[in-house]
C-alpha positions as CSV (number, residue, x, y, z in Angstrom):
1,X,-43.8,76.3,-120.3
2,X,-43.5,72.9,-118.6
3,X,-46.4,70.5,-118.4
4,X,-47.2,67.1,-117.1
5,X,-48.9,64.9,-119.7
6,X,-51.9,63.8,-117.6
7,X,-53.4,61.7,-120.4
8,X,-53.5,60.9,-124.1
9,X,-56.8,59.7,-125.4
10,X,-58.4,58.7,-128.7
11,X,-60.9,61.3,-130.0
12,X,-63.6,59.4,-128.2
13,X,-61.9,60.1,-124.8
14,X,-60.6,56.5,-124.2
15,X,-57.0,56.5,-122.9
16,X,-54.5,55.3,-125.5
17,X,-52.7,52.2,-124.5
18,X,-51.1,51.4,-127.9
19,X,-47.5,52.2,-129.1
20,X,-45.6,54.8,-127.1
21,X,-48.6,56.5,-125.6
22,X,-48.4,54.8,-122.2
23,X,-44.8,56.1,-121.9
24,X,-45.9,59.7,-122.6
25,X,-48.5,59.7,-119.9
26,X,-47.0,61.0,-116.6
27,X,-44.0,62.5,-118.3
28,X,-42.9,66.2,-117.9
29,X,-42.4,68.1,-121.1
30,X,-41.7,71.6,-122.3
31,X,-43.7,73.4,-125.0
32,X,-41.9,76.4,-126.5
33,X,-45.1,77.8,-128.1
34,X,-48.7,77.0,-128.6
35,X,-49.1,74.8,-131.7
36,X,-50.2,76.1,-135.0
37,X,-53.3,74.6,-136.4
38,X,-52.4,72.2,-139.2
39,X,-48.8,71.8,-138.1
40,X,-47.4,69.0,-135.9
41,X,-46.9,69.5,-132.2
42,X,-43.4,69.3,-130.9
43,X,-42.4,69.0,-127.3
44,X,-39.2,68.4,-125.4
45,X,-39.1,65.7,-122.7
46,X,-37.7,67.0,-119.3
47,X,-38.5,63.8,-117.3
48,X,-39.9,60.5,-118.3
49,X,-42.8,59.0,-116.4
50,X,-40.4,56.7,-114.6
51,X,-38.6,59.7,-113.1
52,X,-35.5,59.6,-115.4
53,X,-34.3,63.0,-116.4
54,X,-33.9,63.6,-120.1
55,X,-31.9,65.8,-122.4
56,X,-32.5,66.4,-126.1
57,X,-35.5,64.1,-126.7
58,X,-38.0,65.9,-128.9
59,X,-41.3,64.3,-129.9
60,X,-43.4,65.2,-132.9
61,X,-47.1,64.4,-133.0
62,X,-49.6,64.3,-135.9
63,X,-51.0,67.6,-137.1
64,X,-52.9,69.8,-134.6
65,X,-56.6,70.2,-135.3
66,X,-57.3,72.5,-132.4
67,X,-56.3,73.4,-128.8
68,X,-58.0,74.8,-125.7
69,X,-56.0,76.7,-123.1
70,X,-58.9,78.8,-121.7
71,X,-61.5,76.4,-120.3
72,X,-59.6,75.4,-117.2
73,X,-56.7,77.5,-115.9
74,X,-53.4,75.7,-115.7
75,X,-54.5,73.1,-118.3
76,X,-53.9,72.8,-122.0
77,X,-55.8,70.4,-124.3
78,X,-54.3,69.8,-127.7
79,X,-56.4,68.0,-130.3
80,X,-54.3,66.3,-133.0
81,X,-55.5,64.3,-136.0
82,X,-55.4,61.1,-133.9
83,X,-55.4,62.0,-130.2
84,X,-56.2,64.4,-127.5
85,X,-53.3,65.4,-125.2
86,X,-54.1,66.6,-121.7
87,X,-51.4,68.9,-120.3
88,X,-51.2,70.2,-116.8
89,X,-48.9,73.2,-116.2
90,X,-46.1,72.5,-113.6
91,X,-43.4,74.4,-112.0
92,X,-40.2,72.4,-111.7
C-alpha cells in the first residue's frame, strides 16, 4: 500500500522538527505489510516531500509499540518507541 506521511509526532502529539523527521512529513511511501509489534517499521520511499521521485530508499524506524488501522478508514497510525506516524492511504 502507498501512503502519504501526513505527520510524525512525539508521543505527546507535538510534531517532530528534529533530525530527518521534517523530510519524512509530506513524502509518499510504500508499506509492504503491517508492522509486527516489537519489530522496526520499514517503508520504501516513492516520492520525497519536495516531489523528487525515489528508487531504493528504505527507512527503518524504532520498534513498533502498536498501530491503528481501524479508527479512521484510509488512515494508518503507527506508534513506535519514540514517535507516532500518521499515514494517509493514496493511489498513485
